[in-house]
C-alpha positions in Angstrom: 120.6 202.5 118.9 116.8 202.6 118.8 117.0 202.6 115.0 119.1 199.4 115.0 116.6 197.7 117.4 113.6 198.8 115.3 115.3 197.5 112.1 116.1 194.2 113.8 112.6 193.7 115.0 111.3 194.6 111.5 113.5 192.0 109.9 112.5 189.4 112.5 108.9 190.1 111.9 109.2 189.7 108.2 111.1 186.4 108.6 108.5 185.1 111.0 105.7 186.0 108.6 107.5 184.3 105.7 108.0 181.1 107.7 104.4 181.0 108.7 103.3 181.5 105.2 105.6 178.7 103.9 104.4 176.4 106.6 100.7 177.2 105.9 101.4 176.6 102.2 103.0 173.1 102.9 100.0 172.2 105.1 97.4 173.4 102.7 98.7 171.8 99.6 97.2 168.3 99.1 99.5 166.5 96.7 97.7 163.5 95.3 100.2 161.7 93.1 103.8 160.7 93.2 106.5 159.1 91.0 109.9 157.8 91.9 112.8 155.4 91.4 114.3 152.8 93.7 116.9 150.1 94.0 116.3 147.0 96.1 118.4 144.0 97.2 117.6 140.9 99.2 119.8 138.0 100.3 117.8 135.0 101.5 118.7 131.6 102.8 116.4 129.1 101.1 115.4 125.5 101.6 113.8 122.9 99.3 110.1 122.6 99.6 109.3 120.1 96.7 111.3 118.2 94.1 110.2 116.3 91.0 112.6 114.6 88.5 111.7 113.4 84.9 113.8 111.8 82.2 113.1 111.2 78.5 115.7 109.2 76.6 115.5 108.9 72.9 111.8 109.6 72.9 111.0 107.1 75.7 109.6 108.6 78.9 111.4 106.9 81.8 108.8 108.3 84.3 108.6 110.9 87.0 109.9 110.7 90.5 108.4 112.9 93.2 110.4 113.2 96.4 108.7 112.6 99.7 108.9 115.1 102.6 111.4 112.9 104.5 113.7 112.8 101.5 113.4 116.6 101.1 114.2 117.1 104.8 117.3 114.9 104.4 118.5 116.9 101.4 118.0 120.2 103.4 120.1 118.7 106.2 123.3 118.9 104.2 122.6 121.3 101.3 122.5 125.1 101.6 120.5 127.1 99.0 120.8 130.8 98.7 119.0 133.4 96.6 120.2 137.0 95.9 117.8 139.3 94.0 118.6 142.8 92.8 116.0 145.1 91.3 115.9 148.6 89.8 112.4 150.0 89.4 110.4 153.0 88.5 107.4 153.7 90.6 104.1 155.6 90.4 101.4 156.0 93.0 98.5 157.8 94.5 97.8 159.2 98.0 94.2 158.0 98.7 94.2 159.6 102.2 96.5 162.6 103.0 94.3 165.6 103.7 95.6 168.0 106.3 94.1 167.5 109.7 93.2 163.8 108.9 95.4 161.5 111.0 94.7 158.5 108.7 97.1 158.1 105.7 96.8 155.6 102.8 98.8 155.4 99.6 99.3 152.8 96.9 102.3 152.2 94.6 102.8 150.4 91.3 106.4 149.5 90.4 108.0 148.2 87.2 111.6 147.4 86.5 114.3 144.9 85.8 115.8 142.3 88.2 118.6 139.8 88.7 118.2 136.4 90.3 121.3 134.6 91.5 120.7 131.2 93.1 123.5 128.9 94.4 123.5 125.4 95.9 126.3 124.4 98.2 126.9 120.8 99.5 128.2 121.0 103.1 129.4 117.4 103.1 131.6 117.7 100.0 132.3 121.5 100.4 131.4 122.0 96.7 129.2 124.6 95.2 127.1 122.2 93.1 125.0 124.7 91.1 124.9 128.4 90.2 122.1 130.0 88.3 122.6 133.6 87.3 119.9 135.4 85.3 121.8 138.6 84.8 120.3 142.0 85.3 117.7 141.6 82.6 114.5 140.0 83.9 111.3 141.9 84.2 109.8 142.6 87.6 106.4 144.0 88.6 105.0 144.8 92.0 102.4 146.7 94.1 102.6 148.1 97.6 100.6 150.0 100.1 101.3 152.3 103.1 98.6 152.5 105.8 99.4 155.1 108.5 98.0 156.9 111.5 99.5 160.2 112.8 99.0 160.3 116.6 100.8 163.6 117.1 102.9 165.9 114.9 105.9 163.7 115.9 104.6 160.1 116.5 103.0 157.8 113.9 102.3 154.2 113.1 102.7 152.6 109.7 101.9 149.2 108.1 103.6 148.6 104.7 102.5 145.5 102.8 103.9 144.8 99.3 104.4 142.1 96.8 106.9 141.9 93.9 107.3 139.2 91.2 109.9 138.4 88.6 110.3 135.6 86.1 112.4 134.5 83.1 114.8 131.9 81.7 118.4 131.4 82.9 121.1 130.1 80.6 124.2 131.1 82.6 124.4 127.9 84.6 127.3 126.3 86.4 126.5 122.6 87.0 129.2 120.6 88.9 126.9 117.6 89.4 125.8 116.6 85.9 128.7 116.5 83.5 127.9 116.7 79.7 128.0 113.2 78.1 130.6 112.5 75.5 129.6 112.9 71.8 126.6 115.1 72.8 125.9 118.8 72.5 124.2 120.1 75.6 121.9 122.9 76.3 121.0 123.9 79.9 118.2 126.3 80.9 116.3 127.1 84.1 112.8 128.6 83.8 112.0 130.4 87.1 109.4 132.5 88.7 109.7 134.2 92.1 107.3 136.0 94.3 108.3 138.1 97.3 105.8 139.2 99.9 106.6 141.6 102.8 104.8 143.5 105.5 106.5 145.9 108.0 104.7 147.3 111.0 106.7 150.3 112.3 106.4 153.1 114.7 107.8 156.5 113.5 109.2 159.7 115.0 109.4 162.9 112.9 111.6 165.8 113.7 111.7 168.5 111.1 112.1 167.0 107.6 113.4 163.6 108.9 111.3 160.6 109.9 112.8 157.5 111.5 110.7 154.3 111.8 111.4 150.9 113.3 109.5 147.7 114.0 109.1 144.0 113.1 109.0 142.8 109.5 107.4 139.6 108.0 108.3 138.2 104.6 108.1 135.2 102.3 109.9 134.3 99.1 108.4 131.7 96.9 110.7 130.6 94.0 109.8 127.9 91.5 112.4 126.5 89.0 112.3 124.1 86.1 115.9 123.1 85.3 116.3 121.1 82.1 119.3 119.6 80.4 118.9 118.6 76.7 121.7 116.5 75.2 121.8 115.8 71.5 123.9 113.0 70.0 126.2 114.5 67.4 126.1 111.2 65.3 122.4 110.3 65.1 120.6 113.4 66.5 119.0 111.4 69.3 118.0 113.5 72.3 118.2 112.9 76.1 116.2 115.3 78.2 116.4 115.5 82.0 114.3 117.9 84.1 114.2 118.9 87.7 111.2 120.9 88.9 111.5 122.3 92.4 110.2 125.0 94.7 112.3 127.0 97.2 111.0 128.8 100.3 112.9 130.8 103.0 114.3 129.3 106.1 113.1 132.3 108.1 110.2 134.7 107.9 110.7 137.5 110.4 113.3 140.3 110.9 113.7 143.8 112.3 112.8 146.7 110.0 114.3 150.2 110.1 113.3 153.0 107.7 114.5 156.6 107.3 113.0 159.4 105.1 114.2 162.9 104.5 111.9 165.5 102.9 114.4 167.7 101.1 111.6 170.0 99.9 107.9 169.6 100.3 107.7 167.7 96.9 110.9 165.7 97.1 111.8 162.9 99.6 114.7 160.5 99.8 114.0 157.3 101.7 115.7 154.0 102.7 114.4 150.8 104.3 116.2 147.8 105.7 115.2 144.4 107.1 117.8 142.6 109.1 117.6 139.1 110.6 118.7 135.7 109.3 118.3 137.3 105.9 119.0 140.8 104.6 116.7 143.2 102.7 117.5 146.8 101.7 116.0 149.3 99.4 116.4 153.0 98.8 115.0 155.6 96.4 113.6 159.0 95.7 110.0 160.2 95.5 108.5 163.3 93.9 104.9 164.3 94.9 102.7 166.5 92.7 
């Protein structure tokens, strides 16, 4: 019986020493860089901020019409605009502050990938979807983000996460139910767009084992500029009619609730997800490898 007890104590002592050695190794290693991949999605209700129309018929400029704020408010009163953006990105970053024993944390991330922009316009008075602009999953996107953090205790922390992501390109997959193509003309439609998304989340976090859960308010802004042009060429004499609409869209809301979860599978590898829920929806998830 004594042999069994001694053997059990020996095994327990060896396990305890190995666990302490593993923990010390995780604490001592200061991994400076990281790479990863992520997918993100946002669905935002937009409104018209500015609108300018221009027409050129057969080489003659008919002038530019810029809408006043009252006219824009009137349009926003019966027209719903919606933007969905998907992005798949590769990320690389550096931990500027992550030394063991230092409660302050700071990291920066650079991301590069491809994105899809789908914008729709729905007229509530007629019940018709007037426009649909679909870029396809092929437009470049570039962004930068930061994570400022403070570790109060081994369990509790506070994090501020500002980031900005941009995408741009030309859309030719356009469904226009408002402006029919004129007879005896060939028509080409295109929408040149650029979009900039800014977000900052302030979250309190609780860590238990390898899992950290964070929650708090999120603030965001999506600026989207479009130049929609329709070029009609007469098939008989080659004369051209060009009509352009230049407009800017902004979100109807700017605040939501943020929730984030991360799971450190091994000291080098982390799976994480982040969501913002309010009038609009934002979600992203990915994997990060530290080295």
